[in-house]
C-alpha positions in Angstrom: 10.0 260.6 214.3 11.7 259.4 211.2 14.1 257.2 213.2 11.2 255.6 215.0 9.4 254.8 211.8 12.4 253.6 209.7 14.2 251.5 212.4 11.5 248.8 212.7 11.2 248.5 208.9 14.9 248.3 208.5 14.9 245.6 211.1 12.3 243.6 209.3 14.1 243.8 206.0 17.4 242.8 207.6 15.8 239.8 209.4 14.2 238.7 206.1 17.6 238.8 204.4 19.2 236.8 207.2 16.3 234.3 207.1 16.9 233.8 203.4 20.4 232.6 204.1 19.1 229.7 206.3 17.9 226.3 204.9 14.4 226.9 203.7 11.8 225.0 201.6 10.8 226.4 198.2 7.6 228.0 199.6 9.4 229.4 202.6 12.0 231.1 200.3 9.1 232.6 198.3 7.5 233.9 201.5 10.8 235.3 202.8 11.5 237.1 199.5 8.0 238.6 199.6 8.5 239.9 203.1 11.8 241.6 202.0 10.3 243.1 198.9 7.2 244.3 200.8 9.4 245.8 203.5 11.5 247.6 201.0 8.5 248.9 199.2 7.0 250.2 202.4 10.3 251.8 203.4 10.4 253.6 200.1 7.0 255.1 200.7 7.9 256.1 204.2 11.1 257.7 202.9 9.2 259.7 200.3 6.6 260.9 202.7 9.2 262.0 205.3 11.4 263.6 202.6 8.4 265.5 201.1 7.4 266.8 204.6 11.0 268.1 205.2 11.1 269.7 201.8 7.7 271.4 202.3 8.9 272.7 205.6 12.3 273.8 204.2 13.9 271.7 206.8 15.9 269.3 204.5 19.6 269.8 204.7 22.0 268.2 202.1 25.2 266.5 203.1 28.4 267.5 201.4 31.0 264.7 201.7 33.1 262.4 199.5 31.5 259.2 198.4 31.9 256.4 195.8 29.6 257.2 192.9 30.0 253.7 191.5 28.6 252.1 194.7 25.7 254.6 194.7 24.8 253.7 191.1 25.2 250.0 191.5 23.0 250.0 194.7 20.2 251.8 192.9 20.4 249.5 189.9 20.3 246.4 192.2 17.0 247.6 193.6 15.7 248.0 190.0 16.8 244.5 189.0 15.2 243.0 192.0 11.8 244.6 191.3 11.8 243.9 187.6 13.2 240.4 187.5 9.8 238.8 186.8 9.4 240.8 183.6 11.2 240.5 180.2 13.1 243.8 180.8 16.8 244.2 180.2 18.6 246.7 182.4 21.6 248.5 180.9 24.0 250.8 182.7 26.1 253.0 180.4 29.0 254.6 182.2 32.1 256.1 180.5 35.4 254.5 181.6 36.9 257.9 182.5 33.9 258.8 184.7 35.1 260.3 188.1 34.1 257.8 190.7 35.0 259.9 193.8 32.7 262.8 194.0 31.3 265.1 196.7 27.7 265.5 197.6 24.8 263.8 199.3 25.0 260.1 198.5 21.7 259.2 200.3 19.7 261.8 198.4 21.3 261.0 195.1 20.5 257.3 195.6 16.9 258.3 196.5 16.5 260.2 193.2 18.0 257.4 191.1 15.8 254.7 192.8 12.7 256.9 192.2 13.6 257.4 188.5 14.5 253.8 187.9 11.5 252.4 189.8 9.2 254.7 187.8 10.7 253.4 184.6 10.3 249.8 185.7 6.7 250.4 186.8 5.6 251.4 183.3 7.8 249.1 181.3 6.4 245.6 180.8 9.1 244.5 178.3 12.1 246.0 176.5 14.9 248.1 177.9 15.6 250.4 180.8 18.9 252.3 180.5 20.8 254.4 183.0 23.4 256.5 181.3 25.9 258.8 183.0 27.5 261.7 181.3 30.3 263.8 182.6 30.4 267.4 181.4 33.6 269.2 182.3 36.1 271.7 181.0 38.8 270.0 183.0 39.3 266.7 184.8 39.3 266.3 188.6 39.1 262.6 189.5 39.1 260.5 186.4 40.6 257.1 187.3 40.5 254.0 185.0 37.6 251.7 185.2 39.4 249.4 187.7 40.3 252.3 190.1 39.8 252.0 193.8 40.9 253.9 196.8 41.3 257.2 195.0 40.4 260.6 196.4 39.6 261.5 200.0 38.2 258.9 202.3 34.6 259.1 203.7 34.3 261.8 206.2 37.4 263.7 205.2 37.2 267.5 204.6 36.3 268.2 201.0 38.2 270.5 198.7 36.5 273.9 199.1 36.6 274.3 195.3 34.3 271.3 194.8 30.6 271.2 195.3 27.5 269.2 194.4 25.3 270.9 191.9 23.0 268.8 189.7 21.7 269.4 186.3 19.2 267.0 184.8 18.9 265.9 181.2 16.2 263.9 179.3 13.8 261.5 180.9 15.1 262.1 184.3 18.6 263.3 184.6 20.4 264.7 187.6 23.8 266.3 188.0 26.1 265.3 190.8 29.5 267.0 190.5 30.4 270.6 189.8 33.5 272.8 190.4 34.3 276.4 189.7 35.2 275.1 186.2 31.5 274.2 185.7 31.9 270.5 186.1 28.7 268.5 186.1 27.4 265.0 185.9 24.1 264.1 184.2 22.0 261.0 184.7 19.7 259.9 181.9 17.1 257.3 182.6 15.4 255.9 179.4 12.8 253.2 179.0 10.6 251.6 176.4 7.4 251.9 178.4 4.0 253.4 177.8 5.0 256.9 177.1 3.2 260.1 178.1 1.0 262.7 176.4 2.0 266.4 176.5 -0.6 267.0 179.2 0.6 264.2 181.4 4.2 265.4 181.0 3.3 268.8 182.2 2.0 267.6 185.6 4.4 264.7 186.0 6.5 266.4 188.6 3.7 267.8 190.6 3.1 266.4 194.1 0.4 263.7 194.5 0.1 263.5 190.8 -0.1 260.5 188.5 -0.5 260.2 184.8 -4.2 259.5 185.3 -6.6 257.9 187.7 -6.1 254.4 186.2 -2.4 254.7 186.9 -2.9 254.9 190.6 -5.4 252.1 190.5 -3.1 249.8 188.4 0.4 250.7 189.6 -0.2 252.3 193.1 2.3 254.8 194.5 1.9 258.1 196.4 2.6 260.4 193.5 5.4 262.0 195.5 8.5 260.3 194.0 9.1 262.5 191.0 8.1 265.6 192.8 10.8 264.9 195.4 13.3 264.3 192.6 12.4 267.7 191.1 12.7 269.5 194.5 16.1 267.8 195.3 17.4 268.8 191.8 16.4 272.4 192.4 18.1 272.3 195.9 21.3 271.4 193.9 20.5 274.3 191.6 19.9 271.9 188.8 17.0 270.8 186.7 15.0 267.6 185.9 12.8 267.0 182.9 11.1 264.4 180.7 10.8 263.7 177.0 8.4 261.2 175.6 7.8 259.8 172.1 
């Protein structure tokens, strides 16, 4: 079912991107861009609904393979920049130079969590800053190449080191861990914004399914109310946590 739903949408998005590379008038470029953005927005909703259904049925299995964390983060931030480019919002990515780029886990689900957190920040931030900060917590180093590193660690699909595993732990305003070893290694993602803020009551129900801050939020910003609930359930599958702090 998921394949039949996603494939046509992926095709529409791909064709819109190809069409944008051809000679077009100004209005045609605008229409093409709108088609691509609408397709990506709908695909995001479809992915959330399908993921939530799998989580509720306890049918969601996480992958455990090596992937490039830098590519995962850059792809998620690119989605955010595309959706917030019409607003006076600066997007900052804060990543330590010694961050381990080759990690093991489920890249697709991590990307889904990051996109949900970043899109949520963008939705409620009309101006100011949105920051994605990565933090590596470790008692010893596993893969800590220099900033310009490439080609380190196992290639995609290779058998992972049995001592490594993906176990998240989340910090303020939407954090999620990605890497852990027997030495209690973890990576934390912090998403911060200068948006509307939340009351204590709104914060308590923020990660509940089909929940928005209030009725006006659904009317003004749309959304299914599933994104943050999915983030929470995925974090818990990784034996981690996710939380929010608001000022």
